[in-house]
N, C-alpha and C positions, 0 to 999 in steps of 0.2 A: 668590821675587821680593822685592826690597827695598821699603820703604815708598815711596821715591821712584819706583821703577819702577812700582809699583802705581798711584801717583797719575798718572803720565804715561800709562799704559795706559788708566786711567779717563777721562782728559781726551780722549784720542784717540777713545775709544768714544763720548764725549758728543756729538761732532759730527765727521763725516768730510767736511763740506762745505768743501773747499778750505782746511782749516786745517793748519798744521804744528805739531809739538809745541813748546810754549813752555816756558821754564824754570819749575821749581817755585818760586814766589816765597814768601819768608818775611818779607820786610820791604820797606818802601818809604819813601823820604824825601819831604819836601815837594817838589813840582814834578814833573818828568818822569822821574825815575830810580827804579829798583827793584833789589832785590838777591835773588839766588837762594839755595838752600840751601847752596851751596858758597862763598858770599860774593862772587860775581861781580856786578858792577853792569851794568845795561842801560839805555840811553836808550829810553824808551817813545815810539815814534812811531806807535802805533796807538790809544792812549788807551782801551784796553779796548773796542775797537770802538765808540768815541765815547761810552762810558759815563763816561769820566773826563775830560770836557772841562775841568774845573777843577783837574786835577792829583791826584797821590797825596797822601793825608793832608792835604788842604787844611784849615788850622786852623779856618776859619770853619765848615766843614761838620762837622768832628769835634767842635768845641765845641757846635754845635747838637744833635748826636746825644747827646753826654754829658749836656747839660742836660736833654734829654727823658728819658734813661734814669733820671734821678733822680726822675722823675714817672711817670705812667702811660705805658706804651710800646706794648703791643700789645693791641688789643681786637678783638672781632668786630664786625660791622656792627650788632649789636643795641644797641650803646652809643654815645652821643654823647660827644664830647670837645671840649676848648677850642681845638684847633688846626685842626679841620676847616674851620670857616667861613672863617677867615683864609686858609687854603691855597686854597680854592676861589675866594674873592673876588680874591685877589692874582694867582693864575694866570690867571683870566678877564680881569683888567685888562691883564696883560702881553700876552695874545693879542688884546685888543680884542673879546672875546666876553662872553657872559652867564652860561654855565653850565659846570660841570666835573663829569665823571663819573670818579672816580679808580679805577684798577686797580693791578696789580702789575708786570706784564711788558709788553713791547711787543706781543707776539703777542696777549696778552689784550686790550690796547687796540684792536688791529686787529679782533679778533673782535667787540668791543663796537661798533666803528664799522660793521661789516657788519650787525649786528643792528639798530642804530639806523637805518641807511639803509633797510633793508627795512621796518621798522615805520613810519617816516615815509612811505615809498612807499604803504603800504596805508592808513594813517590820514589822511594829509594830501593826497597826490597822487591817491589813488583808484585805484591799480593793482589789478587783480583778484588775489584771494588766491592765493598760490603762484606768481605770474608775475613777480615783481620780478627785474630784471637789474642787475648792477653791472659796469661796464667797468673793466678793469685793463690795465696795460701789459706787453708781453712783457719778459722778462729782469728782472722785478720780484723784490724780496725783501721780504716783509712778515712773515715768521715761519715756524714749522714745525708748527703745528697741522694737523689733518686738513683742515679747511676751507681754510686758507690755502694749503697745498701743492696743493690742488685747482686753484688758478688760477696755479700756478707753471709756468714753461717750463724750469726747471732740472731736468734728469733726476735729479741726485743728491739733490735735495730732494724730488722727487715720486715717483720709481719705487718700486713695491712697497707703496704706502700706500693704494691704492684699495680699495673703490669711492670715487669722488670726489664732492664736494659740487657739485651743479649751481647754475646761476644766475649764472654769470660769463662775460663776453665778453672775450677777449684781443685787443688791437690793438697794432701796432708803436709803440714809444715815440717821441715826437717827430713823429708823423704826424697832423696835424689832419684831413686828408681821411678817413683810415681811422677816426678817432674819430667824425666826423660820420656816416659810413656805418653805424657800429655802433649808433647811437642809435635807439631806438624809443620808442613811448609807454609801454612798460613799464620803461624805464631809470630807475632811482632814484638812481644815484650813479656818479661816476667817481672811482676810488681810485688815486692815483698818488704816487710819490716825486718831489718837485721836482728832486732829483738822485738818480740811481740808484746807491747805494753799492756793493752787492755785485756789481753788473754791471761795476764798474770806475770808479766816480765819473763816470758819464755825465751831462753837463750837456745839457739839451734845447736845441734850436735857439732863437735869439732870437725872442721873441714867442709861443713855444709855450704857456707857462703862462697868459699873458694870453688866448690863443685858447681854451684849455680853460675858463677862467673865463667868457669871454663866451658860449661855446657852451652851457655848463651853465646859466647864468643864463637865456638865451633859451628853453631847453627845459624849464625847471623840473626840473632835475637837480642833486643835491648834488655839490659838488666837495670831496672829502676829500683833504687833503694829509697823507701819512704823513711827518712830520718827525722821526721817532724818531732817525734818524742825522743828518739835515741840520740839524735845528733847535737852538735854544738856544745860539746864538753861533758854531757851527762854521764857517759860511761867511762870517763877517764881518758878518752881520745876525742879528737875533734868530731869524728864520725865513728859509729859503732862498727862499720865495715872494716875499719883499720885494724881491729883485733885479729882479723884473718888476712891482713895484707891485701884486701880487695878494694879495687876502685870500680864502681859501677859505671854504666853509661850515663846515668842521670841521677842526681840527688833531688829529692823533694823535701823542702825545708819549710819550717813555720815556727809557731810557738815562741821559743827562746830567741828567734831572730829579731823579734820586736821588743825583747827585753822586758816583757810584762808591761810595757808602756803604751805601745800601739800595735794593732794587728798588721803583721808583715809576713808574707810567705813568698816562696820563689821556687822555680824549677831551674836547675843549673845543669848544663850539659855542654857538649861540643858543638862547634859550628855545623858539623855534618848532620847533627840531629835537630837542634833548634833552628838551624838555617832553612828548614823546610817551609817555614812560615813566610808568607809575603805580606806586605803592608795591608792592614785592615782585616786579616784573617783571624786574628785572636787578640784580645786585649781586656782591659779592666778599667773602669772609670777612675778608680783611686789607686790602682796598682802602681807602685813605684812613685807615690807622691812624695814631695819634699820632706815632710815631717817623718814619714816612715823611713825614708832613705837616711835621714840624719841619725835617727836612733839606731838603725841597723848597721850603719857605718861604725858607730861606736861599739856595737856588739862585736863586729868583725875585728876591730882594733884590739879589743880586750882578749879575744881568742888567739890573736896572732902571737901573743907573748907566751902562750902555753901554760900560764899560771893557773888558769881555772881547770884545765885538763889535768894538770899534775895534782891539784888539790882534790879533784873528784876521785882520782886514782888512789891517793893516800888515805883520804877519809873513807873512801869506798872499801878499801882493804880492812879498815877498822870496823866499819859497819858490818861487813859480811863475816868477819871473825866473831864479833859479838852475837850476831844472829845465829851463826853456826853452833855456838855453845848452847843454844836453846833447843836445837833439834833433838828428836828422840823422845820428847815428852809432849808438851803442849804444842810444839811446833813440829809439823811433819816434814817440811822441806823448805829450803830457801834457795832462791835463784836470783841471778842478776849480774850486773857489772857496774863498777863505779858506784856513784851515789844513786843507785836504782836497785830496788830489791822487791821481789815478790815473795811473800811469806804465807805458806799454807798452814793455817791454824787447825788444830783438831776440831772437827765438827761438834764434838761434845761441848766445846766452850762457846759455840755460837757461830752465826754466819759472819762473813766478812763485814757486812753492814753493822751487825751488832758489836763486833769488836771495834770497828771504827768509831761508833757512837760512844763506847766506853772510853776510848782514848780521847775523844773530844771532850768528854766530861772532865778528864784529867788535864786538859789544856794542850792536847796534841792533835794535829790534823793529818790524817792519812786518807787513802782512798781504798774503798772496797772494790772487789771485782767479783768474778764468778765464785760461787760456793762459799768456802770459808777462807778465801784468800784476800790478803790486804797488800797494797802497794805502798812502798816507802820511797819517796823521791824528794829529799830536802833541797833547798837552794844550795848551789855550789859554794856559797859564801858562809854557810853555817859553821859555827865554831865547833871544835871537838867537844867542848864542855856542854854546849846546847844539844849536840847530837847524843851525847851520853845521857843527858837528862831525859831526852825523848825516849831513849831505849829503856831507861829505868821505868818510865811510865808503862811501856809495853810489857815489861816483866811483871809489873804490878797487876795489869789486866789479866795476863796469862796465869798468874797465881790465884786469880779469883778474889 
């Protein structure tokens, strides 16, 4: 087996969850393009599953990483460094919160949010020990750790990984009545994606997030927004929750926070919530390391201008207008916000994976999800011309 074949086999084994084999990338230019080992260029319209919101080899992010590499880069949590306080302060300000608990991956941040909610429930709300319940939504995707797949309804993510972690209640996404019925005096949190990405970019009904916020506040329950995919400019706002004027009790962030350069994630909340931890009760060897903080600080600085949010909103309007023109024939439905869209293709044309592979043959990378649905999520720096070229390739595939 060649080196390239081995790499592809390893990538396929890494995750069989609705992924098709992608080209083995050896180089990427600034913006939305990448090049494979054979020299072929691809327009990236999946943005590394939203980890590359700001494009490939963004100079500001690369320069921030290079500058930090000339200084201390990686330390364990036993050492303090001069980037940590600025990172926590500026990210908290961006979120309108008070405290930050940095980690490395999205799943690690979700696990941290779960631990935090349970500890808050016992220490602050007064839930009896071992009785805390967290409500989640069906068709969620929050990660692949043992605890997280315990509250997944996706058989590919969940099957064969039991026994499963108890303490979670699953309700239909978008159903406030079901949510109200699931709440008890032992409910400590509601954990949800403001827009469900892996489920096909499902946008909840109007008023749903506001209803969740009102209900959790009335019942002394934490509202945890998993904005790992939807946050940091993707939907045309800094956070997807903003579309309904909602501020949760806790943000879970990742992916784009590291700018596609380094793994960075974080839980961001108030002192009343994150303050339940005492020294030594939770941490991560590399969480909040200097290199991660340096890159994430630059991401925060880029978002503070509002430029990327505005660009995602304007190009997103164009994207959804053009996709909307395709509905009624080969396209059955389009959903999403900003530069993020779920496209339900007629099953007669193939599965989402087959459509994605045909687009890859035309030099466009998208992601398939369940059934005949594909997801489109280009980097926020994509030009209108490149976006239109990618849409032309989609039209070509749909035309057969």
